[in-house]
Structures are given as C-alpha cells and as structure tokens.
N, C-alpha and C positions, 0 to 999 in steps of 0.2 A: 117831439117832432110831429106827432100825429096831427096836432092842431095846425101846424104850418102846412103840412101836406094837404090836408082837407081844404084849407083856404085856397091854396094854389090850384087844386083841381077844380074847385067850385068856380073860381074866377076864370080859369082857362076855358071851362065849358060855356061860361056866360058871355065872355068878351072875345072878340076877334083879336088875335095877337098882333095883327098888322095895325091896329088902332090903339097903340099903347098910350098915346097922348090923351085920347078920350078916356081910357081906363083910369089913367092917373088922375085926370081931372075929376072923374066921378068919385074917386076915392079921397078927394080933398087935397091933392098935391098939385104941383106945377112942374112941367118939364121944360128945361132950357138946354140949348146946345151952345157951348162956347169952349174955345181952346183952353185946356187946363195945364199945359206944359208937359214935361217929360215924365213926371212922377205920377200924378193923379190922372185917372181916366174917367172917373165918375165920383161925384160927391153928393151927399145928402145933407141939407141944412134943415134940421128939425124945426128950428124956430120959424123959419120961412116956409116950411113944408115944400121945399124946392129940391128937385133932382136936377143936377147939372151933369151933362155927359159931353165928352169931347166929340165934336162933329167929324173929326178926322179918323175916327175908328172904323174898322171894317163893320158893315151892317150887322153881321152875326154877333160880333163882340158887343156892339152898341146895344142890341136887344137884350143880351145877357146882363149887361151892367145896369140897364134901366130897370129890369125886373129885380135885380139884386138890391138896388137902391129903394125900389118900391117896398120890398120886404122890410127894410129898416123903417120906412114910413108907417107901415101897417103894424109892426110888432115892437118897435123899439123907440118910437118918438116920445112916449110918455115916461120913459126911464130917465132918471137924472143922468146928466153927463158925468162920466167918470174920468175927468181929466187928471185927477190926482189919485195916487194909490191910497186906498183906504185900508187901514191896518186890519179891519175886520173882513175885508173882501179881497179876493185875488183878482186884481184888475185885468191881468193878461188872460186869465181863464175866462173872465166875463166877455172879453173881446172875442175870444175864440168861439164861444158859444153863439154870440150874436152873428158872427161871420158865417158860421156853419148854418144857422137858421136861414140867413139870407140866401145862401147858396142852395139849400134844400128847396126853398120857395121858388127860386129862379129855375132850377132843374125840373121841378114837377109842373110848373106853369108851361114852360117851353117844350118839355118832353113829357106829355101826359102819360100816366100809367096805361090806360086803355090802348092808346095808339102804339106805345112802345111794345106792350105785350103782344099786340096783333102782329107787328112787324117781326118780332123775334121768333114767331111761329112759322114765318114764311120760309120756304125752301132755300132761297138764295142766301139767307143768313149763314147757313151751315157751310156754304161754299165760298163765302166772301173772304178775299185775301186781306181786306182792310175794313173790317166792320165799323170801327169807330169813325173813320173818314166818311163812309157811306151813310151812317146814321147822322153825322153832323150835317151833311148835305140835305138829307131827308127832312130834318127838323130845323135847318137853317140856323145852327148854333155853332160856336167854336168846338173843336175836337175835345179840348180839356173839359168842357161842360158835359159832353157825352160820357167821358170817362168817369166824372163825378157822379153822373146820374146812374150809370151802371153799378158803381160802388154803393150808392144809396139804395139801389134796388136790392142788393144783397143784404144791406143792413135793415131796411124798413119794409121790404117786400114790394 
C-alpha cells in the first residue's frame, strides 16, 4: 500500500483536486459523465482508458468515485482481466485487493495526510459531536470515505 499512498500524496500535492478532468487527461485517461442506471455509479474501461461516472451523483460522491476509478487506471490497467476464476488464483481475493488499493488511493488523494494530521491537532476536534460529518464537509467527500480514511490512518499511519 505504500506505493499507492505515495502516488496519491504526490498527485494531490501536484494537482488541484478541482481539476480532476485535467489530472485524468495528463495521466492518459478520459472522463465521461453519463447515466449508468441504478447499480453502477462509476465504471473504468481499461481498453478505452475511460472513466465513466454518473452525472446525477452528489458532487462529493462523484469526486470520490472518479479518484477510485483513476486508481484502477494507474495501478490495474495492465493486469489481465480476471473474468473467469483461475484455479491457481483466488479471483475474489484479487478483486478485494484491487478495490482496497483504489479506495486507499482515493482516500489519500482527497484527504491528504498532512492536512488531516493538522486538522486532528486542532482544539475543536476534541469537542466535536460529529467529527466524521465535519471532516466530510472540510474535505468535501462522503462521510463513508472519511471513515475509511481514519481506518487507513490506523493501519498505515
């Protein structure tokens, strides 16, 4: 995970998170918005290097899912598709690892370590009745992403 975290932090420092389309373009992918129905909210097509996100999502969720898909573009596009279970590999375990890597990347890009650590030292944090909600607003991300980021902080520092 260290490689994933370092890449997320490097890109977060280098690019303005409000210009995700520019970031994605510079990294060799394309961003499209189109309705995806009830099940999918975001899809990454590795052959097309295309990230598709549903335009009807809340802006915080949209940013999260765009970064999640970007992680698949950066770290998983060269891996063979595992559509069939290979007897030598645990397909479901492989998917879990890839999804965790994508979530770690999105968390560390949108909630950078330096900024999070600085905020957690502030006095109001100790008195906050709903820290997760307040951090979600501060970083403009969904609350579930804040929860994941705090869990990753425990695991990876």
